[in-house]
TINU-588728 format. One record per residue: residue in three letters; residue number from 1; chain; x, y, z of N, C-alpha, C in turn. Coordinates in steps of 0.2 Angstrom, whole numbers. Example, Ala and Ser with C-alpha at 12.3 -4.5 7.8 and 13.67 -1.06 7.14 Angstrom:
2
{pt "ala", 1, "A", {66, -28, 39}, {62, -22, 39}, {66, -16, 39}} {pt "ser", 2, "A", {64, -11, 35}, {68, -5, 36}, {64, 0, 39}} 
***
This chain:
174
{pt "met", 1, "A", {-63, -417, -162}, {-66, -420, -156}, {-61, -426, -154}} {pt "ser", 2, "A", {-59, -426, -148}, {-55, -431, -146}, {-58, -438, -145}} {pt "asn", 3, "A", {-54, -443, -144}, {-56, -450, -143}, {-60, -450, -136}} {pt "val", 4, "A", {-57, -446, -131}, {-60, -446, -124}, {-67, -443, -125}} {pt "glu", 5, "A", {-68, -438, -128}, {-75, -435, -129}, {-79, -440, -133}} {pt "leu", 6, "A", {-77, -443, -137}, {-81, -448, -141}, {-82, -455, -137}} {pt "lys", 7, "A", {-78, -456, -132}, {-79, -462, -128}, {-78, -468, -133}} {pt "val", 8, "A", {-73, -469, -137}, {-73, -474, -142}, {-71, -481, -138}} {pt "pro", 9, "A", {-75, -486, -138}, {-74, -492, -134}, {-68, -495, -137}} {pt "pro", 10, "A", {-64, -498, -133}, {-58, -501, -135}, {-59, -507, -139}} {pt "val", 11, "A", {-54, -509, -143}, {-55, -515, -147}, {-48, -519, -145}} {pt "arg", 12, "A", {-50, -525, -142}, {-44, -530, -141}, {-43, -533, -148}} {pt "arg", 13, "A", {-36, -534, -149}, {-34, -537, -155}, {-29, -543, -153}} {pt "val", 14, "A", {-30, -549, -156}, {-26, -554, -155}, {-23, -556, -161}} {pt "ile", 15, "A", {-17, -556, -162}, {-13, -558, -169}, {-9, -564, -168}} {pt "thr", 16, "A", {-11, -569, -172}, {-7, -575, -171}, {-1, -575, -176}} {pt "gly", 17, "A", {4, -579, -175}, {9, -580, -179}, {13, -586, -177}} {pt "his", 18, "A", {20, -586, -178}, {24, -592, -176}, {30, -589, -173}} {pt "asp", 19, "A", {33, -593, -168}, {39, -592, -165}, {45, -594, -169}} {pt "arg", 20, "A", {51, -594, -166}, {57, -596, -170}, {57, -604, -171}} {pt "asn", 21, "A", {53, -607, -167}, {53, -615, -167}, {47, -617, -172}} {pt "lys", 22, "A", {44, -612, -175}, {38, -613, -180}, {32, -616, -177}} {pt "lys", 23, "A", {31, -614, -170}, {26, -615, -166}, {21, -610, -167}} {pt "ala", 24, "A", {14, -611, -168}, {9, -606, -168}, {8, -603, -161}} {pt "arg", 25, "A", {7, -597, -161}, {6, -593, -154}, {3, -586, -156}} {pt "ala", 26, "A", {0, -583, -150}, {-2, -577, -151}, {4, -572, -150}} {pt "ile", 27, "A", {6, -568, -155}, {11, -564, -155}, {10, -557, -153}} {pt "arg", 28, "A", {3, -555, -153}, {1, -549, -150}, {-6, -550, -147}} {pt "asp", 29, "A", {-7, -547, -141}, {-13, -547, -138}, {-13, -540, -134}} {pt "asp", 30, "A", {-17, -536, -137}, {-17, -529, -135}, {-23, -525, -137}} {pt "thr", 31, "A", {-23, -519, -135}, {-29, -514, -137}, {-26, -511, -143}} {pt "ala", 32, "A", {-30, -511, -149}, {-29, -507, -155}, {-28, -500, -153}} {pt "ala", 33, "A", {-23, -497, -155}, {-22, -490, -154}, {-22, -485, -160}} {pt "asn", 34, "A", {-23, -487, -166}, {-22, -483, -172}, {-29, -481, -173}} {pt "ile", 35, "A", {-31, -475, -170}, {-38, -473, -170}, {-38, -466, -174}} {pt "ser", 36, "A", {-43, -465, -179}, {-44, -459, -182}, {-51, -457, -180}} {pt "thr", 37, "A", {-51, -450, -179}, {-58, -448, -177}, {-60, -442, -182}} {pt "arg", 38, "A", {-67, -441, -183}, {-70, -435, -186}, {-76, -434, -182}} {pt "pro", 39, "A", {-80, -429, -183}, {-86, -428, -179}, {-90, -434, -178}} {pt "asn", 40, "A", {-92, -436, -172}, {-96, -441, -171}, {-94, -448, -174}} {pt "ala", 41, "A", {-88, -449, -176}, {-86, -455, -179}, {-79, -457, -177}} {pt "ala", 42, "A", {-77, -463, -177}, {-70, -465, -176}, {-69, -472, -180}} {pt "ser", 43, "A", {-63, -472, -183}, {-61, -479, -186}, {-54, -481, -183}} {pt "thr", 44, "A", {-54, -487, -181}, {-48, -491, -178}, {-46, -496, -183}} {pt "thr", 45, "A", {-40, -495, -185}, {-36, -500, -190}, {-34, -505, -185}} {pt "ile", 46, "A", {-36, -511, -187}, {-34, -517, -183}, {-28, -520, -186}} {pt "trp", 47, "A", {-28, -521, -193}, {-22, -524, -197}, {-23, -522, -204}} {pt "cys", 48, "A", {-18, -522, -208}, {-18, -522, -215}, {-13, -526, -218}} {pt "ser", 49, "A", {-13, -527, -225}, {-8, -530, -229}, {-6, -525, -234}} {pt "glu", 50, "A", {0, -526, -237}, {2, -522, -242}, {1, -526, -249}} {pt "thr", 51, "A", {-1, -532, -249}, {-2, -536, -255}, {-8, -541, -254}} {pt "val", 52, "A", {-11, -543, -259}, {-15, -548, -259}, {-13, -552, -265}} {pt "pro", 53, "A", {-12, -559, -265}, {-12, -563, -259}, {-6, -560, -254}} {pt "val", 54, "A", {-7, -561, -248}, {-3, -559, -242}, {3, -564, -242}} {pt "arg", 55, "A", {9, -561, -241}, {15, -565, -239}, {15, -565, -232}} {pt "leu", 56, "A", {14, -571, -229}, {14, -572, -222}, {21, -572, -219}} {pt "pro", 57, "A", {23, -569, -214}, {29, -569, -211}, {31, -576, -207}} {pt "ala", 58, "A", {37, -578, -208}, {39, -584, -205}, {39, -583, -197}} {pt "glu", 59, "A", {41, -577, -195}, {41, -576, -188}, {37, -569, -187}} {pt "ala", 60, "A", {36, -567, -181}, {33, -561, -179}, {36, -555, -183}} {pt "gly", 61, "A", {32, -551, -187}, {34, -546, -191}, {32, -539, -188}} {pt "pro", 62, "A", {32, -534, -192}, {30, -527, -190}, {23, -527, -188}} {pt "asp", 63, "A", {21, -522, -184}, {14, -521, -182}, {10, -518, -188}} {pt "met", 64, "A", {7, -522, -192}, {3, -520, -198}, {-3, -516, -196}} {pt "gly", 65, "A", {-5, -516, -190}, {-10, -512, -187}, {-8, -505, -186}} {pt "ala", 66, "A", {-2, -503, -186}, {1, -497, -184}, {1, -492, -190}} {pt "his", 67, "A", {0, -495, -196}, {0, -491, -203}, {-6, -486, -203}} {pt "arg", 68, "A", {-4, -479, -204}, {-9, -474, -204}, {-13, -474, -211}} {pt "ile", 69, "A", {-19, -476, -211}, {-23, -476, -217}, {-29, -471, -216}} {pt "asn", 70, "A", {-29, -466, -221}, {-35, -462, -220}, {-41, -464, -224}} {pt "ser", 71, "A", {-40, -468, -229}, {-46, -471, -233}, {-44, -477, -237}} {pt "gly", 72, "A", {-48, -481, -237}, {-47, -487, -242}, {-42, -492, -239}} {pt "thr", 73, "A", {-37, -494, -243}, {-32, -499, -241}, {-25, -496, -244}} {pt "pro", 74, "A", {-20, -500, -242}, {-14, -499, -246}, {-15, -501, -253}} {pt "pro", 75, "A", {-11, -498, -258}, {-12, -500, -265}, {-11, -507, -265}} {pt "gly", 76, "A", {-15, -511, -268}, {-14, -518, -269}, {-15, -522, -263}} {pt "gly", 77, "A", {-18, -519, -257}, {-18, -523, -251}, {-25, -523, -248}} {pt "ser", 78, "A", {-25, -524, -241}, {-31, -525, -238}, {-31, -522, -231}} {pt "arg", 79, "A", {-37, -521, -228}, {-37, -518, -221}, {-43, -520, -217}} {pt "leu", 80, "A", {-42, -521, -211}, {-47, -523, -206}, {-48, -517, -202}} {pt "met", 81, "A", {-54, -515, -201}, {-55, -509, -197}, {-62, -510, -193}} {pt "val", 82, "A", {-62, -506, -187}, {-68, -506, -184}, {-71, -498, -184}} {pt "met", 83, "A", {-77, -497, -186}, {-79, -490, -187}, {-85, -489, -182}} {pt "asp", 84, "A", {-84, -484, -178}, {-89, -482, -173}, {-93, -476, -175}} {pt "leu", 85, "A", {-99, -477, -175}, {-103, -471, -177}, {-108, -469, -171}} {pt "phe", 86, "A", {-107, -463, -169}, {-110, -461, -163}, {-117, -457, -165}} {pt "pro", 87, "A", {-122, -456, -160}, {-128, -453, -162}, {-127, -447, -166}} {pt "gly", 88, "A", {-131, -446, -172}, {-131, -440, -176}, {-125, -440, -181}} {pt "cys", 89, "A", {-121, -445, -181}, {-116, -445, -186}, {-119, -445, -193}} {pt "arg", 90, "A", {-116, -441, -198}, {-117, -441, -205}, {-111, -440, -209}} {pt "gly", 91, "A", {-109, -445, -212}, {-102, -445, -215}, {-104, -442, -222}} {pt "gly", 92, "A", {-98, -440, -226}, {-99, -437, -232}, {-99, -443, -238}} {pt "met", 93, "A", {-102, -441, -243}, {-103, -446, -249}, {-95, -447, -251}} {pt "his", 94, "A", {-94, -453, -253}, {-87, -455, -255}, {-87, -462, -258}} {pt "arg", 95, "A", {-82, -463, -262}, {-81, -470, -265}, {-74, -472, -265}} {pt "thr", 96, "A", {-73, -478, -264}, {-66, -481, -264}, {-66, -487, -269}} {pt "asp", 97, "A", {-60, -488, -272}, {-59, -493, -277}, {-58, -500, -272}} {pt "thr", 98, "A", {-63, -502, -269}, {-62, -507, -264}, {-68, -512, -264}} {pt "leu", 99, "A", {-67, -518, -262}, {-73, -523, -261}, {-73, -523, -253}} {pt "asp", 100, "A", {-78, -521, -250}, {-79, -521, -243}, {-84, -526, -240}} {pt "tyr", 101, "A", {-82, -529, -235}, {-86, -534, -231}, {-88, -530, -225}} {pt "val", 102, "A", {-94, -528, -224}, {-96, -524, -218}, {-101, -528, -214}} {pt "ile", 103, "A", {-99, -529, -207}, {-103, -533, -202}, {-105, -528, -197}} {pt "val", 104, "A", {-111, -527, -196}, {-114, -523, -191}, {-113, -527, -184}} {pt "leu", 105, "A", {-109, -524, -179}, {-108, -528, -173}, {-113, -525, -168}} {pt "glu", 106, "A", {-115, -519, -168}, {-119, -516, -163}, {-123, -510, -166}} {pt "gly", 107, "A", {-129, -509, -164}, {-133, -503, -166}, {-136, -504, -172}} {pt "glu", 108, "A", {-138, -498, -175}, {-141, -497, -182}, {-137, -492, -186}} {pt "val", 109, "A", {-136, -493, -192}, {-133, -488, -197}, {-137, -488, -203}} {pt "glu", 110, "A", {-136, -482, -206}, {-139, -482, -213}, {-134, -480, -218}} {pt "met", 111, "A", {-134, -484, -223}, {-129, -482, -229}, {-133, -479, -234}} {pt "leu", 112, "A", {-131, -472, -235}, {-134, -468, -241}, {-130, -470, -247}} {pt "met", 113, "A", {-134, -470, -253}, {-131, -471, -259}, {-134, -465, -264}} {pt "asp", 114, "A", {-133, -466, -270}, {-135, -460, -275}, {-142, -458, -274}} {pt "asp", 115, "A", {-147, -463, -275}, {-154, -462, -274}, {-158, -466, -270}} {pt "ser", 116, "A", {-154, -470, -265}, {-157, -474, -261}, {-153, -475, -254}} {pt "ser", 117, "A", {-156, -479, -250}, {-152, -480, -244}, {-154, -487, -241}} {pt "val", 118, "A", {-150, -490, -237}, {-151, -496, -234}, {-150, -496, -226}} {pt "val", 119, "A", {-154, -498, -222}, {-153, -498, -215}, {-151, -505, -213}} {pt "leu", 120, "A", {-146, -505, -209}, {-143, -511, -206}, {-143, -512, -199}} {pt "his", 121, "A", {-144, -518, -196}, {-144, -519, -189}, {-139, -523, -187}} {pt "ala", 122, "A", {-138, -524, -180}, {-133, -528, -177}, {-134, -535, -180}} {pt "gly", 123, "A", {-129, -538, -183}, {-129, -545, -186}, {-130, -545, -193}} {pt "asp", 124, "A", {-132, -539, -196}, {-132, -539, -204}, {-125, -538, -207}} {pt "ile", 125, "A", {-125, -541, -213}, {-119, -541, -217}, {-120, -537, -223}} {pt "leu", 126, "A", {-116, -533, -226}, {-116, -529, -232}, {-110, -530, -236}} {pt "val", 127, "A", {-111, -532, -242}, {-105, -532, -247}, {-105, -526, -251}} {pt "gln", 128, "A", {-100, -521, -251}, {-100, -515, -254}, {-95, -515, -259}} {pt "gln", 129, "A", {-97, -514, -266}, {-93, -515, -272}, {-91, -509, -275}} {pt "gly", 130, "A", {-88, -504, -272}, {-85, -498, -275}, {-91, -493, -276}} {pt "thr", 131, "A", {-96, -493, -272}, {-102, -489, -274}, {-101, -482, -270}} {pt "ile", 132, "A", {-103, -477, -272}, {-103, -470, -269}, {-108, -471, -263}} {pt "his", 133, "A", {-106, -469, -257}, {-110, -470, -251}, {-108, -465, -245}} {pt "ala", 134, "A", {-112, -465, -240}, {-110, -461, -234}, {-114, -465, -228}} {pt "trp", 135, "A", {-110, -466, -223}, {-113, -469, -217}, {-116, -464, -212}} {pt "thr", 136, "A", {-122, -466, -209}, {-125, -462, -205}, {-127, -466, -199}} {pt "asn", 137, "A", {-128, -463, -193}, {-131, -466, -187}, {-137, -461, -185}} {pt "pro", 138, "A", {-143, -463, -188}, {-149, -458, -186}, {-152, -459, -179}} {pt "thr", 139, "A", {-149, -464, -175}, {-152, -466, -169}, {-149, -462, -163}} {pt "gln", 140, "A", {-151, -464, -157}, {-148, -461, -151}, {-143, -465, -148}} {pt "lys", 141, "A", {-142, -471, -151}, {-137, -476, -148}, {-131, -477, -152}} {pt "his", 142, "A", {-125, -479, -149}, {-119, -480, -152}, {-120, -486, -157}} {pt "ala", 143, "A", {-116, -486, -163}, {-116, -491, -168}, {-109, -493, -169}} {pt "arg", 144, "A", {-108, -499, -171}, {-101, -502, -172}, {-101, -507, -178}} {pt "met", 145, "A", {-96, -506, -182}, {-96, -511, -188}, {-89, -513, -189}} {pt "ala", 146, "A", {-88, -519, -191}, {-81, -522, -193}, {-81, -522, -200}} {pt "ile", 147, "A", {-76, -519, -203}, {-76, -519, -210}, {-69, -521, -213}} {pt "val", 148, "A", {-69, -526, -218}, {-63, -528, -221}, {-64, -525, -228}} {pt "leu", 149, "A", {-58, -521, -230}, {-58, -518, -237}, {-52, -522, -241}} {pt "ile", 150, "A", {-54, -523, -247}, {-49, -526, -251}, {-48, -522, -257}} {pt "asp", 151, "A", {-42, -520, -259}, {-41, -516, -265}, {-44, -519, -271}} {pt "ala", 152, "A", {-47, -515, -276}, {-50, -518, -282}, {-48, -514, -288}} {pt "gln", 153, "A", {-49, -516, -294}, {-47, -513, -300}, {-53, -507, -300}} {pt "pro", 154, "A", {-51, -501, -303}, {-55, -496, -304}, {-61, -498, -308}} {pt "leu", 155, "A", {-67, -495, -307}, {-73, -496, -311}, {-73, -494, -318}} {pt "gly", 156, "A", {-69, -488, -319}, {-68, -485, -326}, {-72, -479, -327}} {pt "asp", 157, "A", {-73, -477, -333}, {-76, -471, -335}, {-83, -471, -334}} {pt "gly", 158, "A", {-86, -465, -332}, {-93, -464, -331}, {-95, -465, -323}} {pt "phe", 159, "A", {-90, -468, -319}, {-91, -468, -312}, {-88, -462, -308}} {pt "pro", 160, "A", {-91, -460, -303}, {-88, -455, -299}, {-81, -457, -297}} {pt "pro", 161, "A", {-76, -452, -297}, {-70, -454, -295}, {-69, -456, -288}} {pt "ala", 162, "A", {-65, -461, -287}, {-64, -464, -280}, {-58, -460, -276}} {pt "arg", 163, "A", {-59, -460, -270}, {-54, -457, -265}, {-47, -461, -267}} {pt "ala", 164, "A", {-42, -457, -267}, {-35, -460, -268}, {-34, -464, -262}} {pt "his", 165, "A", {-29, -469, -263}, {-27, -473, -257}, {-24, -469, -252}} {pt "gly", 166, "A", {-27, -470, -246}, {-25, -466, -240}, {-19, -469, -236}} {pt "his", 167, "A", {-15, -473, -239}, {-10, -476, -235}, {-4, -471, -234}} {pt "his", 168, "A", {-1, -471, -228}, {5, -467, -227}, {10, -472, -223}} {pt "gln", 169, "A", {16, -471, -225}, {21, -475, -222}, {23, -474, -215}} {pt "thr", 170, "A", {21, -468, -213}, {22, -466, -206}, {18, -470, -201}} {pt "val", 171, "A", {21, -472, -195}, {17, -475, -190}, {14, -471, -185}} {pt "his", 172, "A", {8, -472, -184}, {4, -468, -179}, {4, -470, -172}} {pt "ser", 173, "A", {6, -466, -168}, {6, -468, -161}, {0, -465, -157}} {pt "ala", 174, "A", {-3, -469, -153}, {-9, -467, -149}, {-7, -462, -143}} 
***
């Protein structure tokens, strides 16, 4: 399913940094173009880091929003993404070794877990700590979430295996 068929709303991203004179300024002001789709869903990577804590560049560096990430974060890093769930979306159960801060921006979503679920509405915030889960949109309206993922230590024995880091060095062009 293409982005056009899904009608993924654009995400404006403004990235700040410093110029050669060490003055703060917006170094990027554009529409995020790194979009991955699956049936009834899209995720847009806004920015990522390859380490935590982050080493901030003295001047404008590479576009860290262009890194193609299928799942989770770069190993040892972080990721900011926007996830769009269209009516009828039902994702697969999965787990990542990440700490996720999820902010529902629009609509209603349901997070399925092993034996329970939680419904979230616009304005709700969820802290997801490496639990197995699936995202669904059981409504007839579009839903959107902003998600910050931070790489975490594996939970260990007895927990379902986590998805491997989905970071690829190749740059995705829209």
